[in-house]
C-alpha positions in Angstrom: 4.3 43.8 54.5 4.0 40.4 52.8 5.8 37.4 54.3 7.7 34.9 52.2 4.9 32.4 53.1 2.4 34.8 51.5 4.5 35.0 48.4 4.8 31.3 48.1 1.0 30.9 48.6 0.4 33.4 45.8 2.7 31.7 43.5 1.0 28.4 44.3 -2.4 29.9 43.6 -1.2 31.3 40.2 0.2 27.9 39.2 -3.0 26.2 40.3 -5.2 28.7 38.4 -3.1 28.0 35.3 -3.6 24.3 35.7 -7.3 24.7 36.2 -7.8 27.0 33.3 -5.1 26.3 30.7 -4.8 28.5 27.7 -6.2 26.7 24.7 -3.6 25.6 22.3 -5.1 25.3 18.8 -3.9 22.4 16.6 -2.4 24.0 13.6 -1.5 20.9 11.7 -2.9 17.4 11.7 -1.2 14.3 10.1 -3.1 11.1 10.0 -1.5 7.6 9.6 -3.8 6.9 6.7 -4.3 9.3 3.8 -7.7 7.8 3.0 -9.1 9.2 6.3 -7.3 12.5 6.4 -10.1 14.9 5.9 -12.4 13.1 8.4 -9.7 13.5 11.1 -9.2 17.2 10.2 -13.0 17.8 10.7 -12.9 16.1 14.0 -9.9 18.2 15.1 -11.9 21.4 14.2 -14.7 20.2 16.4 -12.4 19.5 19.4 -10.4 22.7 19.2 -13.3 25.0 18.3 -11.3 26.5 15.4 -13.1 28.2 12.6 -12.4 26.6 9.2 -10.5 29.7 8.1 -8.2 29.4 11.1 -7.4 25.7 10.7 -4.3 24.9 8.8 -4.4 21.5 7.2 -1.6 19.5 5.8 -3.9 18.0 3.2 -4.8 19.4 -0.2 -8.6 19.7 0.0 -10.6 17.9 -2.7 -12.1 21.2 -3.8 -8.6 22.2 -5.1 -7.7 19.0 -7.0 -9.2 20.1 -10.3 -7.2 23.4 -10.2 -3.9 22.1 -9.0 -3.6 18.5 -10.0 -3.0 19.1 -13.7 -0.3 17.6 -15.9 2.4 20.1 -16.9 4.5 19.1 -19.9 3.2 15.6 -19.3 4.3 15.5 -15.6 2.2 15.7 -12.5 2.9 18.6 -10.1 3.8 16.2 -7.3 6.8 15.0 -5.4 7.4 12.3 -2.7 8.1 13.4 0.8 8.9 11.4 3.9 6.4 12.1 6.7 6.7 9.9 9.8 7.2 6.3 8.8 5.9 6.5 5.2 6.1 8.4 1.9 3.4 10.8 0.8 2.6 12.7 -2.4 2.8 16.4 -2.0 1.6 19.1 -4.4 4.6 21.1 -5.7 3.3 24.7 -5.3 1.7 24.3 -1.9 3.6 21.4 -0.3 0.2 20.0 0.8 -0.2 16.3 1.1 -2.5 14.6 -1.5 -5.0 11.9 -0.6 -3.6 8.9 -2.5 -7.0 7.4 -2.9 -8.4 10.1 -5.2 -9.2 9.2 -8.8 -7.3 12.3 -10.2 -4.0 10.5 -9.6 -5.1 7.6 -11.9 -5.8 10.1 -14.7 -2.2 11.3 -14.4 -0.8 7.7 -14.7 -0.3 7.1 -11.0 -1.6 3.9 -9.3 -1.8 3.7 -5.6 -3.1 0.8 -3.6 -2.9 -1.3 -0.5 -1.7 -4.9 -1.1 -4.5 -7.3 -0.4 -4.1 -10.9 0.8 -1.0 -10.4 2.9 -2.5 -12.5 5.6 -2.5 -15.5 3.2 1.2 -15.1 2.4 2.6 -14.3 5.8 6.0 -16.0 5.3 6.8 -14.2 2.1 5.4 -10.9 3.4 7.5 -11.1 6.5 10.6 -11.9 4.5 10.0 -9.1 2.1 11.5 -5.7 2.4 8.7 -3.2 2.1 10.3 -0.3 3.9 9.2 3.1 2.4 11.0 3.6 -1.0 11.9 0.0 -1.5 11.2 -1.6 -4.9 8.1 -3.7 -5.4 7.5 -6.0 -8.4 4.1 -6.4 -10.2 3.5 -9.7 -12.0 0.5 -10.3 -14.2 -1.5 -13.6 -13.7 -3.9 -13.7 -16.6 -4.7 -17.4 -15.9 -5.5 -16.8 -12.3 -8.7 -18.9 -11.6 -10.1 -16.3 -9.3 -9.5 -13.1 -11.3 -8.4 -12.8 -14.9 -7.2 -9.2 -14.0 -5.0 -10.5 -11.2 -1.7 -8.7 -10.6 0.5 -10.3 -8.0 2.9 -8.4 -5.9 6.4 -9.6 -5.1 9.1 -8.0 -2.9 12.3 -7.3 -4.8 14.5 -9.1 -2.3 12.7 -12.5 -2.1 10.8 -14.8 -4.4 7.1 -15.7 -4.0 3.8 -13.8 -4.0 3.2 -11.6 -1.0 -0.3 -10.5 -2.1 -2.2 -8.8 -4.9 -3.3 -5.5 -6.3 -6.8 -4.8 -4.9 -9.7 -5.4 -7.3 -10.4 -1.7 -7.7 -7.0 -1.0 -9.2 -6.2 -4.4 -10.8 -8.2 -4.0 -14.1 -6.4 -0.7 -15.0 -2.9 -2.0 -14.0 -3.5 -5.3 -15.8 -4.6 -3.4 -18.9 -1.4 -1.3 -18.8 0.8 -4.4 -18.3 -0.9 -6.3 -21.0 -0.4 -3.4 -23.4 3.4 -3.7 -22.7 3.7 -0.6 -20.5 6.5 -0.7 -18.1 5.5 0.1 -14.5 7.9 0.9 -11.7 6.5 0.3 -8.2 7.8 1.2 -4.7 6.4 0.9 -1.2 4.9 4.0 0.4 4.3 2.3 3.7 5.6 -0.9 5.1 8.4 -2.5 7.1 11.9 -3.9 6.7 12.3 -7.7 6.1 11.8 -9.7 9.3 9.0 -7.6 10.6 5.2 -7.8 10.2 4.0 -6.4 6.9 0.2 -6.3 7.3 -0.6 -2.9 5.8 1.7 -2.2 2.8 0.8 0.7 0.5 2.3 0.9 -3.0 2.6 3.4 -5.8 3.2 2.3 -9.4 3.8 4.4 -12.5 6.1 4.7 -15.5 9.8 4.9 -14.9 9.8 8.5 -16.1 7.1 9.6 -13.7 8.6 7.7 -10.8 12.0 9.5 -11.4 10.0 12.8 -11.5 8.3 12.0 -8.2 11.5 11.0 -6.5 13.5 14.1 -7.7 15.1 16.3 -5.1 12.6 19.0 -4.3 
């Protein structure tokens, strides 16, 4: 006959064994704070968890599928905006997978995504500006800028004054579009409310028609 003390000891041993040898819990989905590094973090997670590639479910649309899925349909990209965490992401319509906003395919579809540069030189305006996800952002050409003839300044919609600039990689294309008279609508994908530090603001800009398409209820 087993005593209550024996039962308690057995229960303790079982609990201890579980603590010493926990069942592995595979990571099914990984979301990174920065879309540009998404695939690198996914690969790291595979190494840590020991999951085979075919068992790992990513929330990102892999670059090998961009050519097949990221194709304009009736002049519209197969994308929509979704709120994930504290920022907006682009998601592919048929799969729901998140799209790396740094890929060049987006520019071919008329979508410009960039991080505002120079925020640290305009801290007062940047802190006063509302860059919460979804808030309107203004793009202003500065063709006479002494440092860069393709300069495109960024303003928050709620305050006056430059908060930063479109980075040099995106500036020539956006400048060309603005100089040609194209109307671009821009919103913050990542940022903070007015009164908070805005040191890493990400923006998407496109035509009003495409922006309405991206913001549609999906």
